[in-house]
C-alpha atoms as one frame of an Amber mdcrd trajectory, in Angstrom:
protein
 148.066 -72.066  87.940 149.680 -75.352  88.809 152.944 -73.606  89.006 151.450
 -70.990  91.227 149.746 -73.399  93.604 152.927 -75.306  94.026 154.788 -72.182
  94.948 151.831 -70.900  97.349 151.162 -74.436  98.713 147.685 -74.673  97.832
 145.866 -76.806  95.194 145.243 -75.543  91.388 141.740 -75.108  92.097 142.245
 -72.626  95.036 144.466 -70.659  92.533 141.788 -70.503  90.201 139.273 -69.155
  92.691 141.455 -66.841  94.468 142.329 -65.283  90.911 138.957 -64.659  90.261
 138.672 -63.115  93.858 136.252 -65.954  95.196 134.924 -65.114  98.652 135.501
 -68.610  99.937 139.414 -67.897 100.000 140.403 -66.257 102.927 141.981 -62.904
 102.408 145.483 -63.977 103.721 145.639 -67.167 101.415 144.698 -64.696  98.412
 147.272 -62.817  99.068 150.004 -65.588  99.384 148.682 -67.045  96.165 148.715
 -63.468  94.221 152.414 -63.059  95.709 153.352 -66.169  94.007 151.656 -65.210
  90.845 153.446 -61.961  90.604 156.909 -64.127  91.404 156.208 -66.325  88.314
 155.389 -63.632  85.952 151.734 -64.804  85.851 149.495 -62.453  83.826 145.800
 -62.859  83.651 144.395 -62.718  80.148 140.699 -61.221  80.194 139.805 -62.914
  76.608 140.533 -66.087  78.154 138.900 -65.515  81.576 136.021 -64.604  79.551
 136.007 -67.612  77.306 136.084 -69.687  80.707 133.321 -68.013  82.071 131.298
 -68.598  78.425 132.445 -72.404  78.535 131.026 -72.802  82.199 127.548 -71.352
  81.746 124.505 -73.201  80.693 123.770 -71.459  77.859 123.633 -73.713  74.578
 125.758 -71.264  72.559 127.938 -68.429  73.679 127.914 -65.213  72.108 131.039
 -64.115  70.206 133.590 -61.862  71.951 132.985 -58.128  71.310 135.949 -55.715
  69.926 135.237 -51.994  69.903 135.753 -49.849  67.137 136.368 -46.435  68.324
 134.983 -43.930  66.007 135.301 -40.182  65.626 132.320 -39.270  63.906 128.431
 -39.843  64.639 125.892 -41.116  61.693 127.141 -42.402  58.336 131.163 -42.903
  57.775 132.703 -41.357  54.950 132.727 -43.787  52.018 136.337 -44.720  52.309
 136.050 -45.276  56.181 132.745 -46.932  55.963 134.112 -49.585  53.512 137.385
 -50.196  55.433 134.844 -50.688  58.846 133.309 -53.175  56.765 136.333 -55.463
  55.750 137.427 -55.161  59.524 133.990 -56.473  60.629 134.263 -59.509  58.187
 137.868 -60.390  59.580 136.703 -60.109  62.802 133.940 -62.362  62.482 136.182
 -64.619  60.548 138.249 -64.758  63.650 135.259 -65.317  65.987 134.728 -61.750
  67.039 131.846 -59.308  66.660 133.108 -55.882  66.142 130.817 -53.023  67.181
 130.929 -49.116  66.935 131.422 -46.983  69.623 131.446 -43.172  68.907 134.200
 -41.122  70.492 132.504 -37.880  70.405 128.817 -39.052  71.754 127.860 -36.115
  73.685 125.951 -38.323  76.147 128.819 -40.181  77.026 132.238 -38.965  77.840
 135.453 -40.985  77.328 135.584 -42.257  81.134 131.974 -43.364  81.021 132.910
 -44.799  77.507 135.713 -47.036  79.410 133.481 -48.158  82.128 130.771 -49.362
  79.500 133.442 -51.045  77.673 134.924 -53.067  80.917 131.541 -53.784  82.047
 130.717 -55.252  79.032 133.928 -57.369  78.971 135.331 -55.612  75.986 139.120
 -55.773  76.175 140.072 -54.861  72.661 139.577 -51.483  70.652 140.123 -50.928
  67.160 140.623 -46.987  67.027 139.038 -45.310  63.814 140.812 -42.116  62.290
 140.520 -39.135  64.604 138.700 -36.194  63.438 140.271 -33.382  61.170 143.770
 -32.261  62.621 143.205 -34.310  65.775 146.018 -36.430  66.665 145.688 -37.323
  70.352 143.180 -40.273  71.213 140.836 -38.802  73.817 140.445 -42.456  75.559
 142.635 -44.268  78.139 143.749 -47.511  76.888 145.866 -48.609  79.522 143.512
 -51.594  80.137 142.806 -52.199  76.655 144.609 -54.091  73.760 144.743 -51.127
  70.985 145.449 -50.778  67.305 145.141 -47.718  65.383 143.596 -47.772  61.541
 145.781 -44.840  59.987 148.541 -42.925  61.091 146.085 -39.973  63.150 146.778
 -41.445  66.432 150.138 -39.957  67.461 149.601 -39.969  71.079 149.446 -42.257
  72.790 151.790 -44.732  71.096 149.798 -47.563  70.107 150.212 -50.218  67.175
 148.789 -48.636  63.724 148.497 -50.080  60.538 148.010 -47.623  57.374 148.988
 -47.071  53.763 152.630 -46.707  52.615 152.241 -43.166  51.455 156.006 -42.856
  50.579 156.080 -45.689  48.528 152.705 -44.908  46.835 153.859 -41.349  46.097
 156.643 -42.988  44.101 154.666 -45.291  42.331 152.153 -42.431  41.146 155.454
 -40.416  40.203 156.854 -42.982  38.028 153.653 -44.057  36.410 153.210 -40.504
  35.522 156.856 -40.298  33.892 155.697 -43.149  32.172 152.904 -41.343  30.405
 155.130 -38.752  29.299 154.480 -36.125  32.052 157.612 -34.299  32.979 157.171
 -31.370  35.146 155.097 -33.109  38.026 153.389 -31.370  40.919 152.427 -32.114
  44.162 149.763 -29.895  46.137 148.481 -30.717  49.614 147.138 -29.004  52.584
 149.868 -28.408  54.927 147.699 -29.615  58.053 147.090 -32.890  55.957 150.752
 -33.572  55.016 151.644 -33.167  58.814 149.018 -35.612  60.020 150.446 -38.111
  57.826 153.856 -37.247  59.120 154.791 -35.845  55.810 155.034 -39.463  54.373
 153.723 -38.141  50.961 155.862 -35.334  50.994 159.071 -37.414  51.569 158.099
 -39.686  49.033 157.707 -36.814  46.413 160.864 -35.036  47.243 162.812 -38.151
  47.008 161.080 -39.305  43.575 162.261 -36.050  42.215 165.628 -36.622  43.022
 165.697 -39.105  40.229 165.133 -36.774  37.695 166.728 -33.687  36.132 166.807
 -30.375  37.864 164.819 -28.959  35.109 162.054 -30.971  35.389 161.939 -30.398
  39.310 159.109 -28.790  40.830 158.456 -27.184  44.353 155.700 -28.937  46.229
 152.872 -26.745  47.431 151.634 -26.942  51.022 148.610 -24.326  51.120 146.911
 -23.980  54.624 143.930 -25.196  53.726 141.664 -27.155  50.797 139.982 -23.580
  50.173 143.696 -22.074  49.643 144.498 -24.631  47.291 141.077 -24.507  45.298
 141.495 -21.009  44.892 145.296 -20.710  44.356 145.554 -23.837  41.893 145.832
 -22.281  38.556 148.183 -19.986  39.704 150.699 -22.420  40.943 150.246 -24.389
  37.726 151.145 -21.482  35.522 154.267 -20.527  38.050 155.673 -24.151  38.059
 154.809 -24.915  34.621 152.770 -27.878  35.919 152.076 -30.657  33.480 150.529
 -32.941  35.885 148.996 -32.729  39.735 149.259 -35.456  42.157 146.760 -34.569
  44.729 144.896 -36.405  47.676 141.714 -34.135  48.444 138.492 -33.985  46.764
 138.463 -33.730  43.044 136.482 -30.611  43.240 139.609 -29.113  44.322 141.308
 -30.075  41.174 138.382 -28.970  39.036 139.784 -25.877  38.039 142.851 -26.906
  36.468 143.508 -26.634  32.702 142.360 -29.579  30.701 146.149 -29.977  29.309
 147.068 -30.945  33.173 146.908 -34.399  34.074 145.677 -35.183  37.495 146.207
 -37.885  39.982 144.532 -38.932  43.306 146.488 -40.710  46.311 143.428 -41.972
  47.741 140.469 -43.430  44.791 138.299 -45.741  45.116 139.337 -49.573  44.418
 136.794 -49.394  41.533 138.213 -46.489  39.834 136.642 -43.425  38.655 137.470
 -40.076  36.882 140.810 -39.676  38.744 143.623 -41.865  37.855 145.865 -42.624
  40.989 146.225 -44.639  43.693 143.895 -47.010  45.350 144.987 -47.702  48.960
 144.566 -51.467  50.056 141.877 -50.524  52.243 140.533 -54.314  52.730 144.234
 -55.266  53.550 144.516 -52.573  56.041 141.584 -53.511  57.888 142.110 -57.196
  58.090 145.687 -56.646  59.337 144.499 -54.242  61.725 141.853 -56.699  63.077
 144.677 -59.772  63.259 147.030 -57.524  65.040 144.611 -56.688  67.587 143.382
 -60.210  68.189 147.203 -61.128  68.619 147.416 -58.648  71.164 144.618 -59.970
  73.258 145.521 -63.466  72.885 148.968 -62.333  73.976 147.562 -59.911  76.402
 149.771 -56.863  75.670 147.638 -53.904  76.788 147.950 -50.230  77.205 150.460
 -47.988  75.375 153.464 -48.757  73.853 157.131 -47.419  74.647 157.088 -46.628
  70.984 154.337 -46.548  67.972 155.130 -49.587  65.816 153.749 -49.221  62.350
 152.669 -51.725  59.797 152.433 -50.205  56.193 150.170 -51.838  53.376 151.362
 -50.820  50.066 148.210 -49.677  47.542 147.761 -50.021  43.848 147.976 -48.086
  40.883 144.673 -47.506  38.857 144.662 -45.682  35.263 141.908 -43.360  34.787
 140.921 -40.550  32.544 142.152 -37.755  34.243 145.690 -38.723  33.175 145.581
 -39.412  29.448 149.181 -38.792  28.882 151.531 -35.841  28.009 150.141 -33.758
  25.279 146.540 -35.124  25.345 143.327 -32.958  26.754 141.741 -34.786  29.292
 137.935 -34.679  29.843 136.436 -32.571  32.610 135.839 -33.704  36.133 132.002
 -34.658  36.228 130.011 -32.502  37.901 128.671 -35.104  40.378 132.047 -35.908
  41.422 132.226 -32.612  43.258 131.901 -34.331  46.578 133.728 -37.396  45.523
 132.509 -39.831  47.675 132.129 -37.928  51.064 129.155 -36.843  53.079 131.731
 -34.778  55.069 133.334 -31.141  54.639 136.367 -31.563  52.796 138.797 -31.342
  55.877 137.718 -34.757  56.927 138.531 -36.429  53.431 141.995 -37.675  54.488
 141.252 -38.987  57.939 141.982 -42.365  57.241 145.331 -41.951  55.452
């Protein structure tokens, strides 16, 4: 502001008042000051402005700055999303922010109204949760907001995203299954989910298979829906002579598989369960997303990007009874695992990935 004042021929305090649109500064002077600011490349940071207002207030304790979590579902989140949201809230609090939930599909508030509400509350940072089902376009204008997405679902507009490293995790799952003695390993996933995730799991599977003999390779199966996968699983297993199945949907979809076939999940809870497989590092995904959002606020880089930057976080393999090793029968999946930690229909199961 000192440099702007020098160029405009006014005091630093006049620059401060002009940038705050104070009525004591004549319009002609204000335009001269704003012109000097533009010439020097000055960009006001709304986060700093809000903190300065709080600093000047008479309140004994200023409230924490608020970040918005834009969620696509009302009511309780899926278990996976709920855990990730809790991790994000914790990291936001450690950095001096409060993360609040704002539903994207609230019938009483459209996207335009939501934007007005956030701006009127001085909220300039949005953490975008996974979009619903097969949606890939964010129905919210991020032009005046710093924005970071959780997962891969937001493909339009281009924003910074933090997601699981599906390509790497698939290769890890494939290697572990090979180590357990399974040779003909199959991959089954509904095509809409695969495309939503930019076919990263599929790419990892095809790459992993390129390292084994041609007789041990299987054709990946991408049915049109989870229901088609459920009803056609046994037929596909028999046709491809599958010894183990890698899948990312609810365990209920795999319940009909013969007991001699090993089962692997690509998104299992951190505490494990009936399925062996990959536990995505949801705590690190959430933490990194909040850190990226706060950095964008401090450097004030709002709006969509020219290209979508992507930060990938690797998951962890967890042993489980569903993959005891080739030649060994596994126990049936428990009946109470039919819904696998979801209070939503199966098509939303992969919403965060």
